[in-house]
All heavy atoms as a GROMACS GRO file, in nm:
protein
  617
    1MET      N    1   0.088  -0.111  -0.007
    1MET     CA    2   0.006   0.000  -0.001
    1MET      C    3   0.094   0.124  -0.001
    1MET      O    4   0.206   0.127   0.054
    1MET     CB    5  -0.089   0.005   0.120
    1MET     CG    6  -0.189  -0.121   0.143
    1MET     SD    7  -0.294  -0.134   0.000
    1MET     CE    8  -0.409  -0.006   0.024
    2SER      N    9   0.029   0.230  -0.059
    2SER     CA   10   0.106   0.359  -0.050
    2SER      C   11   0.001   0.477  -0.048
    2SER      O   12  -0.111   0.455  -0.061
    2SER     CB   13   0.187   0.378  -0.189
    2SER     OG   14   0.103   0.380  -0.294
    3LEU      N   15   0.050   0.585  -0.009
    3LEU     CA   16  -0.029   0.704  -0.003
    3LEU      C   17  -0.030   0.772  -0.144
    3LEU      O   18   0.079   0.793  -0.197
    3LEU     CB   19   0.023   0.808   0.100
    3LEU     CG   20   0.023   0.761   0.234
    3LEU    CD1   21   0.095   0.864   0.325
    3LEU    CD2   22  -0.118   0.741   0.292
    4GLN      N   23  -0.152   0.807  -0.196
    4GLN     CA   24  -0.158   0.864  -0.323
    4GLN      C   25  -0.263   0.988  -0.328
    4GLN      O   26  -0.362   0.974  -0.268
    4GLN     CB   27  -0.220   0.758  -0.424
    4GLN     CG   28  -0.139   0.629  -0.442
    4GLN     CD   29  -0.010   0.656  -0.516
    4GLN    OE1   30  -0.010   0.712  -0.626
    4GLN    NE2   31   0.101   0.620  -0.461
    5VAL      N   32  -0.216   1.093  -0.390
    5VAL     CA   33  -0.298   1.213  -0.408
    5VAL      C   34  -0.399   1.176  -0.516
    5VAL      O   35  -0.367   1.126  -0.626
    5VAL     CB   36  -0.215   1.335  -0.441
    5VAL    CG1   37  -0.307   1.451  -0.472
    5VAL    CG2   38  -0.124   1.369  -0.340
    6MET      N   39  -0.528   1.206  -0.483
    6MET     CA   40  -0.629   1.173  -0.584
    6MET      C   41  -0.663   1.299  -0.659
    6MET      O   42  -0.686   1.404  -0.606
    6MET     CB   43  -0.755   1.112  -0.522
    6MET     CG   44  -0.722   0.989  -0.448
    6MET     SD   45  -0.646   0.859  -0.539
    6MET     CE   46  -0.770   0.827  -0.664
    7GLY      N   47  -0.687   1.290  -0.792
    7GLY     CA   48  -0.721   1.405  -0.864
    7GLY      C   49  -0.618   1.502  -0.897
    7GLY      O   50  -0.497   1.474  -0.894
    8ASN      N   51  -0.652   1.626  -0.908
    8ASN     CA   52  -0.543   1.725  -0.942
    8ASN      C   53  -0.465   1.757  -0.818
    8ASN      O   54  -0.515   1.756  -0.702
    8ASN     CB   55  -0.613   1.863  -0.985
    8ASN     CG   56  -0.683   1.847  -1.114
    8ASN    OD1   57  -0.648   1.777  -1.207
    8ASN    ND2   58  -0.791   1.934  -1.133
    9VAL      N   59  -0.333   1.781  -0.833
    9VAL     CA   60  -0.244   1.796  -0.723
    9VAL      C   61  -0.260   1.955  -0.698
    9VAL      O   62  -0.196   2.028  -0.761
    9VAL     CB   63  -0.101   1.754  -0.749
    9VAL    CG1   64  -0.024   1.795  -0.635
    9VAL    CG2   65  -0.094   1.609  -0.779
   10GLU      N   66  -0.337   1.988  -0.595
   10GLU     CA   67  -0.356   2.124  -0.550
   10GLU      C   68  -0.398   2.115  -0.409
   10GLU      O   69  -0.417   2.013  -0.352
   10GLU     CB   70  -0.470   2.178  -0.632
   10GLU     CG   71  -0.606   2.106  -0.624
   10GLU     CD   72  -0.714   2.156  -0.716
   10GLU    OE1   73  -0.679   2.218  -0.813
   10GLU    OE2   74  -0.827   2.119  -0.688
   11PRO      N   75  -0.379   2.238  -0.335
   11PRO     CA   76  -0.407   2.236  -0.189
   11PRO      C   77  -0.544   2.176  -0.160
   11PRO      O   78  -0.643   2.193  -0.236
   11PRO     CB   79  -0.394   2.383  -0.159
   11PRO     CG   80  -0.296   2.439  -0.253
   11PRO     CD   81  -0.332   2.359  -0.380
   12ALA      N   82  -0.554   2.086  -0.057
   12ALA     CA   83  -0.670   2.018  -0.009
   12ALA      C   84  -0.714   1.904  -0.098
   12ALA      O   85  -0.814   1.849  -0.068
   12ALA     CB   86  -0.787   2.119   0.007
   13ALA      N   87  -0.627   1.858  -0.185
   13ALA     CA   88  -0.662   1.736  -0.261
   13ALA      C   89  -0.651   1.622  -0.167
   13ALA      O   90  -0.557   1.610  -0.082
   13ALA     CB   91  -0.564   1.713  -0.376
   14LYS      N   92  -0.744   1.523  -0.180
   14LYS     CA   93  -0.755   1.405  -0.088
   14LYS      C   94  -0.639   1.312  -0.105
   14LYS      O   95  -0.598   1.295  -0.223
   14LYS     CB   96  -0.884   1.335  -0.106
   14LYS     CG   97  -0.906   1.226  -0.011
   14LYS     CD   98  -1.031   1.147  -0.041
   14LYS     CE   99  -1.158   1.212  -0.006
   14LYS     NZ  100  -1.276   1.119  -0.020
   15VAL      N  101  -0.587   1.261   0.006
   15VAL     CA  102  -0.479   1.156  -0.007
   15VAL      C  103  -0.550   1.028   0.041
   15VAL      O  104  -0.612   1.031   0.153
   15VAL     CB  105  -0.368   1.189   0.080
   15VAL    CG1  106  -0.254   1.088   0.072
   15VAL    CG2  107  -0.307   1.335   0.036
   16VAL      N  108  -0.532   0.915  -0.027
   16VAL     CA  109  -0.587   0.786   0.008
   16VAL      C  110  -0.477   0.681   0.003
   16VAL      O  111  -0.368   0.699  -0.053
   16VAL     CB  112  -0.705   0.742  -0.092
   16VAL    CG1  113  -0.812   0.852  -0.078
   16VAL    CG2  114  -0.650   0.730  -0.227
   17MET      N  115  -0.510   0.564   0.072
   17MET     CA  116  -0.420   0.442   0.066
   17MET      C  117  -0.454   0.376  -0.062
   17MET      O  118  -0.576   0.367  -0.105
   17MET     CB  119  -0.448   0.351   0.185
   17MET     CG  120  -0.406   0.412   0.318
   17MET     SD  121  -0.226   0.420   0.339
   17MET     CE  122  -0.181   0.241   0.351
   18TRP      N  123  -0.362   0.331  -0.129
   18TRP     CA  124  -0.380   0.270  -0.265
   18TRP      C  125  -0.282   0.151  -0.284
   18TRP      O  126  -0.168   0.156  -0.222
   18TRP     CB  127  -0.355   0.364  -0.377
   18TRP     CG  128  -0.434   0.338  -0.501
   18TRP    CD1  129  -0.388   0.257  -0.603
   18TRP    CD2  130  -0.561   0.375  -0.542
   18TRP    NE1  131  -0.477   0.249  -0.702
   18TRP    CE2  132  -0.589   0.320  -0.674
   18TRP    CE3  133  -0.659   0.460  -0.484
   18TRP    CZ2  134  -0.710   0.355  -0.743
   18TRP    CZ3  135  -0.771   0.482  -0.549
   18TRP    CH2  136  -0.793   0.424  -0.685
   19THR      N  137  -0.312   0.047  -0.360
   19THR     CA  138  -0.220  -0.053  -0.385
   19THR      C  139  -0.106  -0.002  -0.468
   19THR      O  140  -0.119   0.088  -0.545
   19THR     CB  141  -0.284  -0.168  -0.477
   19THR    OG1  142  -0.326  -0.108  -0.594
   19THR    CG2  143  -0.408  -0.229  -0.402
   20GLU      N  144   0.014  -0.062  -0.449
   20GLU     CA  145   0.127  -0.007  -0.518
   20GLU      C  146   0.131  -0.038  -0.664
   20GLU      O  147   0.225  -0.001  -0.740
   20GLU     CB  148   0.260  -0.058  -0.450
   20GLU     CG  149   0.275   0.002  -0.321
   20GLU     CD  150   0.420  -0.006  -0.260
   20GLU    OE1  151   0.513  -0.033  -0.347
   20GLU    OE2  152   0.435  -0.003  -0.144
   21THR      N  153   0.020  -0.094  -0.721
   21THR     CA  154   0.016  -0.115  -0.865
   21THR      C  155  -0.026   0.019  -0.935
   21THR      O  156  -0.022   0.021  -1.057
   21THR     CB  157  -0.082  -0.232  -0.896
   21THR    OG1  158  -0.214  -0.186  -0.841
   21THR    CG2  159  -0.047  -0.362  -0.834
   22ARG      N  160  -0.073   0.108  -0.861
   22ARG     CA  161  -0.110   0.250  -0.927
   22ARG      C  162   0.011   0.311  -0.965
   22ARG      O  163   0.116   0.331  -0.897
   22ARG     CB  164  -0.186   0.329  -0.825
   22ARG     CG  165  -0.238   0.456  -0.888
   22ARG     CD  166  -0.332   0.519  -0.784
   22ARG     NE  167  -0.409   0.638  -0.848
   22ARG     CZ  168  -0.357   0.750  -0.853
   22ARG    NH1  169  -0.242   0.786  -0.805
   22ARG    NH2  170  -0.432   0.850  -0.913
   23GLN      N  171   0.003   0.358  -1.097
   23GLN     CA  172   0.124   0.433  -1.147
   23GLN      C  173   0.083   0.583  -1.170
   23GLN      O  174  -0.018   0.613  -1.206
   23GLN     CB  175   0.168   0.371  -1.282
   23GLN     CG  176   0.218   0.230  -1.277
   23GLN     CD  177   0.345   0.218  -1.185
   23GLN    OE1  178   0.429   0.297  -1.188
   23GLN    NE2  179   0.354   0.111  -1.107
   24PRO      N  180   0.174   0.672  -1.143
   24PRO     CA  181   0.304   0.658  -1.087
   24PRO      C  182   0.298   0.634  -0.929
   24PRO      O  183   0.214   0.702  -0.876
   24PRO     CB  184   0.390   0.772  -1.132
   24PRO     CG  185   0.285   0.889  -1.135
   24PRO     CD  186   0.164   0.824  -1.183
   25VAL      N  187   0.389   0.562  -0.876
   25VAL     CA  188   0.387   0.554  -0.736
   25VAL      C  189   0.441   0.679  -0.675
   25VAL      O  190   0.552   0.729  -0.717
   25VAL     CB  191   0.475   0.432  -0.687
   25VAL    CG1  192   0.489   0.432  -0.540
   25VAL    CG2  193   0.408   0.299  -0.739
   26GLN      N  194   0.374   0.744  -0.582
   26GLN     CA  195   0.414   0.863  -0.521
   26GLN      C  196   0.504   0.827  -0.397
   26GLN      O  197   0.461   0.738  -0.310
   26GLN     CB  198   0.296   0.951  -0.487
   26GLN     CG  199   0.221   0.995  -0.613
   26GLN     CD  200   0.085   1.052  -0.587
   26GLN    OE1  201   0.047   1.084  -0.463
   26GLN    NE2  202   0.000   1.058  -0.688
   27THR      N  203   0.597   0.906  -0.372
   27THR     CA  204   0.688   0.880  -0.251
   27THR      C  205   0.677   0.988  -0.155
   27THR      O  206   0.657   1.101  -0.181
   27THR     CB  207   0.831   0.845  -0.292
   27THR    OG1  208   0.877   0.956  -0.374
   27THR    CG2  209   0.838   0.716  -0.372
   28TRP      N  210   0.703   0.954  -0.022
   28TRP     CA  211   0.693   1.038   0.089
   28TRP      C  212   0.814   1.021   0.189
   28TRP      O  213   0.872   0.917   0.182
   28TRP     CB  214   0.558   1.014   0.159
   28TRP     CG  215   0.442   1.025   0.082
   28TRP    CD1  216   0.393   0.917  -0.002
   28TRP    CD2  217   0.357   1.129   0.059
   28TRP    NE1  218   0.281   0.966  -0.058
   28TRP    CE2  219   0.249   1.103  -0.036
   28TRP    CE3  220   0.351   1.264   0.116
   28TRP    CZ2  221   0.156   1.191  -0.068
   28TRP    CZ3  222   0.252   1.347   0.071
   28TRP    CH2  223   0.155   1.309  -0.012
   29THR      N  224   0.839   1.125   0.261
   29THR     CA  225   0.937   1.102   0.372
   29THR      C  226   0.888   1.173   0.501
   29THR      O  227   0.819   1.273   0.492
   29THR     CB  228   1.065   1.174   0.322
   29THR    OG1  229   1.178   1.142   0.414
   29THR    CG2  230   1.063   1.324   0.301
   30ALA      N  231   0.926   1.106   0.604
   30ALA     CA  232   0.883   1.153   0.737
   30ALA      C  233   1.008   1.235   0.793
   30ALA      O  234   1.117   1.169   0.806
   30ALA     CB  235   0.844   1.046   0.831
   31LYS      N  236   0.983   1.345   0.842
   31LYS     CA  237   1.094   1.428   0.901
   31LYS      C  238   1.087   1.432   1.058
   31LYS      O  239   0.977   1.404   1.110
   31LYS     CB  240   1.083   1.582   0.857
   31LYS     CG  241   1.102   1.595   0.712
   31LYS     CD  242   1.102   1.734   0.654
   31LYS     CE  243   1.128   1.735   0.508
   31LYS     NZ  244   1.149   1.876   0.463
   32MET      N  245   1.194   1.442   1.122
   32MET     CA  246   1.196   1.437   1.273
   32MET      C  247   1.107   1.533   1.333
   32MET      O  248   1.055   1.503   1.445
   32MET     CB  249   1.334   1.451   1.322
   32MET     CG  250   1.441   1.341   1.278
   32MET     SD  251   1.381   1.178   1.342
   32MET     CE  252   1.411   1.196   1.516
   33ARG      N  253   1.074   1.641   1.281
   33ARG     CA  254   0.990   1.742   1.340
   33ARG      C  255   0.843   1.716   1.316
   33ARG      O  256   0.755   1.791   1.359
   33ARG     CB  257   1.023   1.879   1.285
   33ARG     CG  258   1.011   1.905   1.144
   33ARG     CD  259   1.057   2.042   1.098
   33ARG     NE  260   1.008   2.062   0.961
   33ARG     CZ  261   1.006   2.166   0.900
   33ARG    NH1  262   1.052   2.278   0.961
   33ARG    NH2  263   0.969   2.177   0.780
   34GLY      N  264   0.807   1.592   1.255
   34GLY     CA  265   0.666   1.560   1.240
   34GLY      C  266   0.603   1.577   1.111
   34GLY      O  267   0.490   1.533   1.098
   35LEU      N  268   0.671   1.634   1.018
   35LEU     CA  269   0.608   1.652   0.885
   35LEU      C  270   0.626   1.532   0.803
   35LEU      O  271   0.728   1.460   0.809
   35LEU     CB  272   0.667   1.766   0.811
   35LEU     CG  273   0.658   1.906   0.864
   35LEU    CD1  274   0.742   2.014   0.779
   35LEU    CD2  275   0.515   1.947   0.861
   36ILE      N  276   0.518   1.498   0.725
   36ILE     CA  277   0.537   1.391   0.616
   36ILE      C  278   0.526   1.464   0.481
   36ILE      O  279   0.423   1.523   0.453
   36ILE     CB  280   0.420   1.287   0.637
   36ILE    CG1  281   0.436   1.220   0.774
   36ILE    CG2  282   0.431   1.177   0.524
   36ILE    CD1  283   0.326   1.121   0.800
   37THR      N  284   0.640   1.461   0.423
   37THR     CA  285   0.655   1.540   0.294
   37THR      C  286   0.655   1.464   0.167
   37THR      O  287   0.702   1.350   0.162
   37THR     CB  288   0.791   1.626   0.314
   37THR    OG1  289   0.792   1.687   0.444
   37THR    CG2  290   0.820   1.711   0.191
   38SER      N  291   0.588   1.517   0.069
   38SER     CA  292   0.585   1.451  -0.062
   38SER      C  293   0.720   1.469  -0.130
   38SER      O  294   0.780   1.576  -0.139
   38SER     CB  295   0.478   1.508  -0.146
   38SER     OG  296   0.487   1.456  -0.278
   39LEU      N  297   0.780   1.361  -0.177
   39LEU     CA  298   0.904   1.369  -0.257
   39LEU      C  299   0.863   1.391  -0.410
   39LEU      O  300   0.943   1.425  -0.494
   39LEU     CB  301   0.982   1.242  -0.243
   39LEU     CG  302   1.041   1.219  -0.111
   39LEU    CD1  303   1.122   1.091  -0.103
   39LEU    CD2  304   1.130   1.334  -0.066
   40THR      N  305   0.732   1.367  -0.442
   40THR     CA  306   0.688   1.376  -0.578
   40THR      C  307   0.640   1.530  -0.600
   40THR      O  308   0.656   1.573  -0.720
   40THR     CB  309   0.567   1.281  -0.600
   40THR    OG1  310   0.603   1.156  -0.559
   40THR    CG2  311   0.527   1.270  -0.742
   41PHE      N  312   0.582   1.591  -0.507
   41PHE     CA  313   0.527   1.721  -0.520
   41PHE      C  314   0.596   1.813  -0.428
   41PHE      O  315   0.565   1.820  -0.303
   41PHE     CB  316   0.379   1.716  -0.499
   41PHE     CG  317   0.300   1.614  -0.576
   41PHE    CD1  318   0.236   1.501  -0.514
   41PHE    CD2  319   0.298   1.617  -0.716
   41PHE    CE1  320   0.180   1.407  -0.587
   41PHE    CE2  321   0.240   1.514  -0.785
   41PHE     CZ  322   0.183   1.412  -0.727
   42ALA      N  323   0.690   1.890  -0.465
   42ALA     CA  324   0.776   1.984  -0.396
   42ALA      C  325   0.702   2.069  -0.308
   42ALA      O  326   0.599   2.132  -0.350
   42ALA     CB  327   0.872   2.051  -0.484
   43GLY      N  328   0.728   2.090  -0.179
   43GLY     CA  329   0.669   2.174  -0.088
   43GLY      C  330   0.526   2.138  -0.025
   43GLY      O  331   0.480   2.200   0.054
   44MET      N  332   0.492   2.016  -0.070
   44MET     CA  333   0.359   1.968  -0.022
   44MET      C  334   0.371   1.867   0.090
   44MET      O  335   0.466   1.786   0.088
   44MET     CB  336   0.282   1.912  -0.137
   44MET     CG  337   0.252   2.010  -0.248
   44MET     SD  338   0.155   2.143  -0.195
   44MET     CE  339  -0.001   2.094  -0.259
   45VAL      N  340   0.287   1.866   0.189
   45VAL     CA  341   0.297   1.778   0.311
   45VAL      C  342   0.148   1.724   0.339
   45VAL      O  343   0.056   1.780   0.292
   45VAL     CB  344   0.340   1.855   0.432
   45VAL    CG1  345   0.493   1.903   0.408
   45VAL    CG2  346   0.256   1.963   0.478
   46LEU      N  347   0.147   1.613   0.417
   46LEU     CA  348   0.019   1.575   0.457
   46LEU      C  349  -0.041   1.650   0.570
   46LEU      O  350   0.041   1.708   0.660
   46LEU     CB  351   0.038   1.418   0.522
   46LEU     CG  352   0.076   1.317   0.432
   46LEU    CD1  353   0.072   1.180   0.494
   46LEU    CD2  354  -0.015   1.306   0.305
   47ASP      N  355  -0.166   1.667   0.569
   47ASP     CA  356  -0.242   1.756   0.662
   47ASP      C  357  -0.378   1.696   0.680
   47ASP      O  358  -0.419   1.597   0.612
   47ASP     CB  359  -0.258   1.895   0.590
   47ASP     CG  360  -0.288   2.012   0.691
   47ASP    OD1  361  -0.333   1.977   0.804
   47ASP    OD2  362  -0.267   2.122   0.654
   48VAL      N  363  -0.452   1.738   0.770
   48VAL     CA  364  -0.590   1.691   0.806
   48VAL      C  365  -0.682   1.808   0.761
   48VAL      O  366  -0.653   1.926   0.800
   48VAL     CB  367  -0.602   1.659   0.949
   48VAL    CG1  368  -0.745   1.623   0.985
   48VAL    CG2  369  -0.503   1.553   0.996
   49LYS      N  370  -0.785   1.778   0.686
   49LYS     CA  371  -0.870   1.882   0.634
   49LYS      C  372  -0.939   1.968   0.732
   49LYS      O  373  -0.933   2.099   0.720
   49LYS     CB  374  -0.982   1.809   0.543
   49LYS     CG  375  -1.071   1.917   0.482
   49LYS     CD  376  -1.174   1.849   0.389
   49LYS     CE  377  -1.254   1.959   0.332
   49LYS     NZ  378  -1.367   1.906   0.253
   50GLY      N  379  -0.983   1.920   0.838
   50GLY     CA  380  -1.050   2.003   0.951
   50GLY      C  381  -1.187   2.052   0.911
   50GLY      O  382  -1.244   2.004   0.806
   51GLY      N  383  -1.237   2.151   0.983
   51GLY     CA  384  -1.372   2.196   0.962
   51GLY      C  385  -1.480   2.116   1.036
   51GLY      O  386  -1.454   2.058   1.135
   52LYS      N  387  -1.611   2.127   0.992
   52LYS     CA  388  -1.720   2.066   1.066
   52LYS      C  389  -1.802   1.965   0.990
   52LYS      O  390  -1.893   1.920   1.026
   52LYS     CB  391  -1.808   2.185   1.113
   52LYS     CG  392  -1.746   2.284   1.210
   52LYS     CD  393  -1.842   2.382   1.261
   52LYS     CE  394  -1.774   2.486   1.336
   52LYS     NZ  395  -1.757   2.456   1.477
   53THR      N  396  -1.764   1.947   0.858
   53THR     CA  397  -1.830   1.854   0.773
   53THR      C  398  -1.789   1.707   0.780
   53THR      O  399  -1.685   1.674   0.863
   53THR     CB  400  -1.816   1.899   0.618
   53THR    OG1  401  -1.684   1.896   0.592
   53THR    CG2  402  -1.877   2.037   0.601
   54TYR      N  403  -1.854   1.618   0.727
   54TYR     CA  404  -1.828   1.473   0.745
   54TYR      C  405  -1.689   1.438   0.704
   54TYR      O  406  -1.632   1.343   0.763
   54TYR     CB  407  -1.923   1.398   0.648
   54TYR     CG  408  -1.874   1.393   0.498
   54TYR    CD1  409  -1.801   1.290   0.452
   54TYR    CD2  410  -1.909   1.503   0.414
   54TYR    CE1  411  -1.759   1.292   0.319
   54TYR    CE2  412  -1.863   1.493   0.279
   54TYR     CZ  413  -1.790   1.389   0.242
   54TYR     OH  414  -1.752   1.398   0.106
   55ASP      N  415  -1.626   1.513   0.626
   55ASP     CA  416  -1.484   1.477   0.585
   55ASP      C  417  -1.378   1.547   0.655
   55ASP      O  418  -1.254   1.555   0.607
   55ASP     CB  419  -1.462   1.497   0.426
   55ASP     CG  420  -1.489   1.636   0.384
   55ASP    OD1  421  -1.536   1.724   0.459
   55ASP    OD2  422  -1.464   1.657   0.265
   56LYS      N  423  -1.410   1.604   0.776
   56LYS     CA  424  -1.321   1.698   0.851
   56LYS      C  425  -1.192   1.623   0.893
   56LYS      O  426  -1.086   1.682   0.920
   56LYS     CB  427  -1.392   1.745   0.972
   56LYS     CG  428  -1.430   1.639   1.072
   56LYS     CD  429  -1.506   1.698   1.188
   56LYS     CE  430  -1.556   1.585   1.280
   56LYS     NZ  431  -1.682   1.617   1.335
   57GLU      N  432  -1.198   1.477   0.898
   57GLU     CA  433  -1.080   1.407   0.940
   57GLU      C  434  -1.009   1.339   0.818
   57GLU      O  435  -0.913   1.259   0.836
   57GLU     CB  436  -1.124   1.296   1.049
   57GLU     CG  437  -1.172   1.359   1.164
   57GLU     CD  438  -1.223   1.269   1.275
   57GLU    OE1  439  -1.239   1.140   1.233
   57GLU    OE2  440  -1.249   1.302   1.393
   58HIS      N  441  -1.032   1.370   0.697
   58HIS     CA  442  -0.976   1.326   0.579
   58HIS      C  443  -0.826   1.385   0.571
   58HIS      O  444  -0.811   1.498   0.599
   58HIS     CB  445  -1.045   1.350   0.453
   58HIS     CG  446  -1.173   1.269   0.443
   58HIS    ND1  447  -1.243   1.264   0.326
   58HIS    CD2  448  -1.234   1.191   0.528
   58HIS    CE1  449  -1.346   1.182   0.348
   58HIS    NE2  450  -1.341   1.135   0.461
   59VAL      N  451  -0.736   1.299   0.521
   59VAL     CA  452  -0.598   1.347   0.498
   59VAL      C  453  -0.592   1.409   0.352
   59VAL      O  454  -0.643   1.360   0.268
   59VAL     CB  455  -0.509   1.228   0.510
   59VAL    CG1  456  -0.363   1.276   0.478
   59VAL    CG2  457  -0.509   1.172   0.653
   60VAL      N  458  -0.537   1.527   0.361
   60VAL     CA  459  -0.519   1.601   0.226
   60VAL      C  460  -0.373   1.632   0.212
   60VAL      O  461  -0.293   1.629   0.314
   60VAL     CB  462  -0.611   1.728   0.230
   60VAL    CG1  463  -0.752   1.687   0.234
   60VAL    CG2  464  -0.575   1.818   0.354
   61ILE      N  465  -0.344   1.703   0.101
   61ILE     CA  466  -0.204   1.747   0.068
   61ILE      C  467  -0.218   1.894   0.074
   61ILE      O  468  -0.307   1.953   0.020
   61ILE     CB  469  -0.150   1.694  -0.065
   61ILE    CG1  470  -0.004   1.727  -0.069
   61ILE    CG2  471  -0.229   1.736  -0.180
   61ILE    CD1  472   0.062   1.653  -0.186
   62MET      N  473  -0.122   1.969   0.143
   62MET     CA  474  -0.123   2.112   0.152
   62MET      C  475   0.022   2.162   0.146
   62MET      O  476   0.112   2.086   0.176
   62MET     CB  477  -0.186   2.156   0.290
   62MET     CG  478  -0.335   2.117   0.306
   62MET     SD  479  -0.441   2.230   0.207
   62MET     CE  480  -0.434   2.381   0.305
   63PRO      N  481   0.044   2.290   0.109
   63PRO     CA  482   0.176   2.358   0.123
   63PRO      C  483   0.215   2.352   0.261
   63PRO      O  484   0.138   2.372   0.352
   63PRO     CB  485   0.148   2.488   0.068
   63PRO     CG  486   0.018   2.486  -0.012
   63PRO     CD  487  -0.051   2.379   0.060
   64GLU      N  488   0.346   2.332   0.284
   64GLU     CA  489   0.393   2.326   0.418
   64GLU      C  490   0.376   2.465   0.490
   64GLU      O  491   0.398   2.578   0.426
   64GLU     CB  492   0.550   2.305   0.408
   64GLU     CG  493   0.617   2.287   0.556
   64GLU     CD  494   0.766   2.250   0.540
   64GLU    OE1  495   0.804   2.198   0.447
   64GLU    OE2  496   0.822   2.278   0.640
   65ASN      N  497   0.332   2.460   0.609
   65ASN     CA  498   0.292   2.590   0.690
   65ASN      C  499   0.323   2.557   0.827
   65ASN      O  500   0.253   2.476   0.894
   65ASN     CB  501   0.153   2.623   0.664
   65ASN     CG  502   0.106   2.757   0.740
   65ASN    OD1  503   0.172   2.800   0.831
   65ASN    ND2  504   0.005   2.811   0.689
   66ASP      N  505   0.427   2.625   0.889
   66ASP     CA  506   0.466   2.601   1.031
   66ASP      C  507   0.352   2.641   1.135
   66ASP      O  508   0.356   2.602   1.245
   66ASP     CB  509   0.588   2.682   1.069
   66ASP     CG  510   0.711   2.625   0.997
   66ASP    OD1  511   0.716   2.500   0.966
   66ASP    OD2  512   0.811   2.698   0.968
   67GLU      N  513   0.255   2.708   1.083
   67GLU     CA  514   0.150   2.757   1.184
   67GLU      C  515   0.024   2.658   1.180
   67GLU      O  516  -0.067   2.692   1.239
   67GLU     CB  517   0.113   2.905   1.151
   67GLU     CG  518   0.228   2.989   1.166
   67GLU     CD  519   0.181   3.144   1.146
   67GLU    OE1  520   0.061   3.172   1.155
   67GLU    OE2  521   0.281   3.223   1.130
   68ARG      N  522   0.034   2.553   1.096
   68ARG     CA  523  -0.075   2.456   1.102
   68ARG      C  524  -0.040   2.328   1.178
   68ARG      O  525   0.026   2.250   1.133
   68ARG     CB  526  -0.110   2.413   0.961
   68ARG     CG  527  -0.181   2.534   0.885
   68ARG     CD  528  -0.226   2.484   0.746
   68ARG     NE  529  -0.320   2.362   0.752
   68ARG     CZ  530  -0.453   2.360   0.757
   68ARG    NH1  531  -0.511   2.484   0.759
   68ARG    NH2  532  -0.515   2.254   0.755
   69PRO      N  533  -0.093   2.315   1.302
   69PRO     CA  534  -0.046   2.202   1.389
   69PRO      C  535  -0.104   2.074   1.336
   69PRO      O  536  -0.053   1.965   1.364
   69PRO     CB  537  -0.114   2.234   1.531
   69PRO     CG  538  -0.218   2.338   1.504
   69PRO     CD  539  -0.170   2.425   1.378
   70SER      N  540  -0.204   2.077   1.235
   70SER     CA  541  -0.254   1.966   1.175
   70SER      C  542  -0.153   1.895   1.082
   70SER      O  543  -0.170   1.786   1.031
   70SER     CB  544  -0.392   1.993   1.110
   70SER     OG  545  -0.372   2.092   1.014
   71GLN      N  546  -0.048   1.959   1.050
   71GLN     CA  547   0.061   1.910   0.974
   71GLN      C  548   0.167   1.828   1.057
   71GLN      O  549   0.251   1.763   0.989
   71GLN     CB  550   0.123   2.006   0.885
   71GLN     CG  551   0.033   2.082   0.778
   71GLN     CD  552   0.087   2.175   0.695
   71GLN    OE1  553   0.219   2.213   0.717
   71GLN    NE2  554   0.026   2.225   0.599
   72GLN      N  555   0.154   1.837   1.188
   72GLN     CA  556   0.252   1.763   1.267
   72GLN      C  557   0.204   1.627   1.303
   72GLN      O  558   0.093   1.613   1.353
   72GLN     CB  559   0.279   1.844   1.400
   72GLN     CG  560   0.319   1.993   1.377
   72GLN     CD  561   0.462   1.990   1.306
   72GLN    OE1  562   0.547   1.928   1.340
   72GLN    NE2  563   0.466   2.082   1.194
   73TRP      N  564   0.283   1.530   1.269
   73TRP     CA  565   0.233   1.383   1.295
   73TRP      C  566   0.322   1.323   1.397
   73TRP      O  567   0.445   1.350   1.396
   73TRP     CB  568   0.241   1.315   1.159
   73TRP     CG  569   0.153   1.368   1.055
   73TRP    CD1  570   0.176   1.464   0.966
   73TRP    CD2  571   0.017   1.319   1.024
   73TRP    NE1  572   0.068   1.490   0.898
   73TRP    CE2  573  -0.031   1.395   0.923
   73TRP    CE3  574  -0.055   1.226   1.082
   73TRP    CZ2  575  -0.158   1.381   0.868
   73TRP    CZ3  576  -0.185   1.205   1.019
   73TRP    CH2  577  -0.236   1.284   0.930
   74GLU      N  578   0.275   1.237   1.473
   74GLU     CA  579   0.353   1.160   1.566
   74GLU      C  580   0.373   1.020   1.502
   74GLU      O  581   0.272   0.955   1.478
   74GLU     CB  582   0.282   1.142   1.702
   74GLU     CG  583   0.362   1.066   1.807
   74GLU     CD  584   0.291   1.054   1.931
   74GLU    OE1  585   0.196   1.130   1.970
   74GLU    OE2  586   0.318   0.956   2.007
   75ILE      N  587   0.495   0.986   1.484
   75ILE     CA  588   0.522   0.857   1.410
   75ILE      C  589   0.572   0.759   1.509
   75ILE      O  590   0.665   0.785   1.595
   75ILE     CB  591   0.623   0.879   1.292
   75ILE    CG1  592   0.574   0.980   1.194
   75ILE    CG2  593   0.668   0.742   1.236
   75ILE    CD1  594   0.679   1.027   1.102
   76VAL      N  595   0.499   0.639   1.518
   76VAL     CA  596   0.536   0.540   1.621
   76VAL      C  597   0.584   0.409   1.530
   76VAL      O  598   0.512   0.368   1.444
   76VAL     CB  599   0.415   0.500   1.700
   76VAL    CG1  600   0.454   0.386   1.801
   76VAL    CG2  601   0.366   0.626   1.778
   77LEU      N  602   0.706   0.370   1.549
   77LEU     CA  603   0.759   0.238   1.490
   77LEU      C  604   0.720   0.115   1.582
   77LEU      O  605   0.755   0.125   1.695
   77LEU     CB  606   0.902   0.258   1.461
   77LEU     CG  607   0.946   0.372   1.375
   77LEU    CD1  608   1.090   0.379   1.367
   77LEU    CD2  609   0.892   0.356   1.240
   78LEU      N  610   0.659   0.023   1.516
   78LEU     CA  611   0.617  -0.089   1.589
   78LEU      C  612   0.719  -0.212   1.562
   78LEU      O  613   0.759  -0.224   1.463
   78LEU     CB  614   0.483  -0.139   1.570
   78LEU     CG  615   0.376  -0.027   1.582
   78LEU    CD1  616   0.234  -0.072   1.539
   78LEU    CD2  617   0.362   0.008   1.737
   0.00000   0.00000   0.00000
């Protein structure tokens, strides 16, 4: 499985889990400060949509912004 941006690559585009057979495979990197950054789309990171609608907890891609705590992820290795 991999994380894939669905549709046009623009701020707030939905990110979903997809089988790795989808082409092109998009790649990501996790930084120590908690950002999960796209290696495919420069300057874009994983974020949580937020708001009050049904999709408020969906993961989206957004430009990196130090003032958005929703872009900070806690990564736990099992």
